[in-house]
C-alpha positions as CSV (number, residue, x, y, z in Angstrom):
1,M,91.3,95.1,-22.3
2,S,89.1,96.5,-19.5
3,N,86.6,94.0,-17.7
4,K,83.2,95.4,-17.3
5,P,80.9,93.8,-14.7
6,R,78.0,92.2,-16.2
7,A,74.8,93.6,-14.9
8,A,72.7,91.2,-12.4
9,I,69.2,90.4,-13.3
10,D,67.0,90.9,-10.6
11,F,64.6,87.9,-11.0
12,A,62.5,89.1,-8.1
13,A,61.9,92.5,-9.5
14,L,61.2,90.8,-13.0
15,Q,58.2,88.5,-11.3
16,E,57.1,91.4,-9.6
17,S,56.9,93.1,-12.9
18,I,54.9,90.3,-14.5
19,R,52.6,90.0,-11.7
20,L,51.7,93.6,-11.9
21,Q,50.7,93.2,-15.8
22,F,48.4,90.7,-14.6
23,A,47.0,92.2,-11.4
24,G,43.5,93.8,-11.9
25,L,43.0,93.2,-15.6
26,D,39.7,94.3,-16.9
27,V,38.0,91.6,-18.9
28,N,35.8,94.1,-20.8
29,E,38.7,96.2,-21.8
30,P,41.4,93.6,-23.4
31,A,42.7,96.6,-25.4
32,E,44.1,98.3,-22.4
33,W,45.9,95.4,-21.1
34,P,49.7,95.3,-20.8
35,V,51.6,93.8,-23.4
36,L,52.3,90.4,-21.8
37,P,48.6,89.8,-21.0
38,R,47.4,90.8,-24.4
39,A,50.2,88.4,-26.0
40,L,49.0,85.7,-24.1
41,A,45.5,86.1,-25.0
42,L,46.4,86.6,-28.7
43,L,48.4,83.0,-28.4
44,S,45.3,81.5,-26.7
45,L,43.1,82.7,-29.3
46,T,45.0,81.6,-32.1
47,C,45.4,78.3,-30.7
48,L,41.4,77.8,-30.3
49,V,41.1,78.7,-33.8
50,A,43.6,76.4,-35.1
51,G,42.0,73.5,-33.2
52,G,38.5,74.6,-34.4
53,L,39.9,74.5,-38.2
54,W,41.4,71.3,-37.3
55,Y,38.2,69.7,-35.8
56,F,35.6,71.0,-38.3
57,W,37.8,70.8,-41.7
58,V,40.9,68.9,-41.3
59,S,39.4,66.3,-39.7
60,D,36.9,65.8,-42.7
61,F,39.9,65.3,-44.9
62,A,41.0,62.6,-42.5
63,L,37.9,60.9,-42.8
64,E,38.1,61.0,-46.6
65,L,41.5,59.8,-46.6
66,E,40.6,56.8,-44.2
67,R,37.9,56.2,-47.2
68,E,40.1,56.4,-49.9
69,A,42.5,54.4,-48.4
70,A,39.8,51.6,-47.9
71,K,38.8,51.9,-51.6
72,E,42.5,51.4,-52.7
73,V,42.7,47.9,-50.9
74,Q,39.3,46.9,-52.3
75,L,40.6,48.0,-55.9
76,K,43.7,46.2,-55.1
77,T,41.7,43.0,-54.4
78,E,39.7,43.4,-57.5
79,F,42.8,44.3,-59.5
80,K,44.4,41.0,-58.2
81,T,41.0,38.7,-59.0
82,K,41.0,40.2,-62.3
83,L,44.7,39.7,-63.1
84,T,43.9,35.9,-62.2
85,Q,41.4,35.7,-64.6
86,A,43.1,37.3,-67.3
87,A,45.9,34.7,-66.5
88,N,43.5,32.0,-67.1
89,L,41.4,33.3,-69.9
90,E,42.8,30.5,-72.2
91,F,42.1,27.7,-69.9
92,L,38.6,29.2,-69.1
93,K,37.9,29.6,-72.9
94,K,38.9,25.9,-73.5
95,Q,36.6,24.9,-70.5
96,R,33.6,26.9,-72.3
97,D,33.9,25.1,-75.5
98,E,34.0,22.0,-74.0
99,V,30.9,22.6,-72.0
100,Q,29.2,24.2,-75.2
101,G,30.2,20.8,-77.1
102,F,29.1,18.8,-74.3
103,V,25.7,20.7,-73.9
104,A,25.4,20.7,-77.7
105,Q,25.7,16.7,-77.6
106,L,22.9,16.4,-74.9
107,E,20.8,18.7,-77.2
108,G,21.2,16.3,-80.1
109,Q,19.9,13.5,-78.0
110,L,16.5,15.6,-77.3
111,P,13.6,14.5,-79.8
112,S,11.1,16.9,-80.7
113,R,7.5,16.6,-80.3
114,A,7.0,15.0,-83.4
115,E,10.0,12.4,-82.8
116,M,8.4,11.2,-79.4
117,A,6.4,8.8,-80.9
118,A,9.5,7.0,-82.5
119,L,11.0,7.1,-79.0
120,L,8.1,5.3,-77.2
121,S,8.4,2.8,-79.8
122,S,11.8,2.3,-79.6
123,I,11.4,1.8,-75.7
124,N,8.4,-0.7,-76.5
125,Q,10.6,-2.4,-79.0
126,A,13.5,-2.8,-76.6
127,G,11.4,-4.7,-74.2
128,Q,9.9,-7.0,-76.6
129,K,13.6,-7.8,-77.8
130,R,14.4,-8.9,-74.2
131,N,11.3,-11.4,-74.2
132,L,9.4,-9.0,-71.5
133,Q,5.3,-8.7,-71.7
134,F,4.2,-5.3,-71.2
135,D,1.4,-5.4,-69.0
136,L,1.3,-1.6,-68.7
137,F,2.5,1.3,-71.1
138,R,1.0,4.4,-70.0
139,P,2.7,7.9,-70.8
140,G,1.5,10.6,-68.2
141,V,1.4,14.3,-68.2
142,V,4.1,16.5,-69.9
143,L,6.1,18.4,-67.4
144,L,7.3,21.7,-68.9
145,K,10.7,23.0,-67.7
146,P,12.3,26.4,-68.6
147,Y,14.3,24.8,-71.6
148,Y,12.8,21.1,-72.0
149,A,9.7,19.0,-71.6
150,E,9.5,15.7,-69.6
151,L,7.2,12.9,-69.9
152,P,7.0,10.3,-67.5
153,I,5.9,6.5,-68.7
154,T,4.4,4.3,-65.9
155,V,5.5,0.6,-67.3
156,R,4.4,-2.7,-65.7
157,V,6.5,-5.8,-67.4
158,T,6.6,-9.1,-67.1
159,G,9.9,-11.5,-67.2
160,S,12.9,-12.9,-65.9
161,Y,15.2,-10.7,-63.7
162,H,18.0,-10.8,-66.2
163,D,15.7,-9.9,-69.0
164,F,14.9,-6.8,-67.3
165,G,18.4,-6.1,-66.7
166,R,19.4,-6.2,-70.4
167,F,16.0,-4.2,-70.7
168,A,17.1,-1.5,-68.6
169,S,20.7,-1.5,-70.4
170,D,19.0,-1.0,-73.5
171,V,16.9,1.9,-72.3
172,A,20.2,3.7,-71.1
173,F,21.8,3.3,-74.2
174,L,19.1,4.9,-76.5
175,P,20.1,7.3,-78.8
176,R,17.9,9.8,-77.3
177,I,17.8,10.4,-73.4
178,A,15.5,8.0,-71.3
179,T,16.1,7.1,-67.8
180,L,14.6,4.4,-65.5
181,G,13.7,4.7,-62.1
182,N,11.1,3.8,-59.2
183,I,11.5,0.1,-59.8
184,S,9.6,-2.1,-57.7
185,I,9.7,-5.9,-58.1
186,A,7.5,-8.8,-57.2
187,A,7.6,-12.4,-58.0
188,K,4.8,-13.9,-59.9
189,T,6.3,-17.3,-60.5
190,D,9.5,-19.1,-60.0
191,T,11.1,-18.1,-63.2
192,S,8.8,-14.9,-63.7
193,M,8.8,-11.5,-62.0
194,V,6.7,-8.5,-62.3
195,F,8.5,-5.2,-62.8
196,D,6.8,-1.7,-62.0
197,A,9.1,1.5,-63.1
198,T,9.0,4.8,-64.5
199,I,10.5,5.7,-67.6
200,R,11.4,9.3,-68.1
201,T,12.0,10.8,-71.5
202,Y,12.6,14.5,-72.6
203,R,12.0,16.5,-75.5
204,Y,12.6,20.2,-76.9
205,L,9.9,22.7,-76.1
206,D,7.8,23.9,-79.0
207,A,8.0,27.7,-80.1
208,D,4.7,28.4,-78.1
209,E,5.6,26.3,-75.1
210,A,9.2,28.0,-74.8
211,A,7.5,31.2,-75.2
212,A,4.9,30.4,-72.4
213,Q,8.0,29.3,-70.2
214,L,9.8,32.6,-70.7
215,K,7.0,34.9,-70.3
216,P,7.1,34.8,-66.3
217,A,10.8,35.6,-66.3
218,V,10.1,38.5,-68.8
219,E,7.2,39.8,-66.9
220,T,9.2,39.6,-63.4
221,K,12.1,41.5,-64.9
222,K,9.5,44.5,-65.9
């Protein structure tokens, strides 16, 4: 075999050739530039266009991706919450039934307007049963609530402390709801006291009263 000598690369000449290609370039006539300057200019233009596309187009997709990722986290949280609620559905239904039963029981203790006279009579009889003397028994102004009406009754009775205590217990255990409050006590004699109090009773709303209570809420919604 014959060993041919390898051609040596003249780096100095190569550098000089490259330098001459970039010397004296006319920026107004890029078509006349040598190959290397034109290739570099084309590469720079390509990078510039790609960067612009990334900034104005691809970056929008990146922002949308971030929004969708945040939405995914929110949906996962909502899913976990609903999954927990679904798991407790039977327990919640049982609680609802218990609450509805309790509300129905309370509603059964509310008299109608026609039954209020009987309730007031029951309170009066409870006091007389405990040997209390009514010095004052004055129903006040009816207060209309969204679902019921409240009637405050100002009472003043004379009797012993223990008799009044038994009377308060009787009022608490009436078939209809009645509460005793604003109690003040003053001594009258060695064995007798004067008790001032407010008894509050409750009843159903009549149809016209219920409509009047619901009317502002309906108008507000409109």
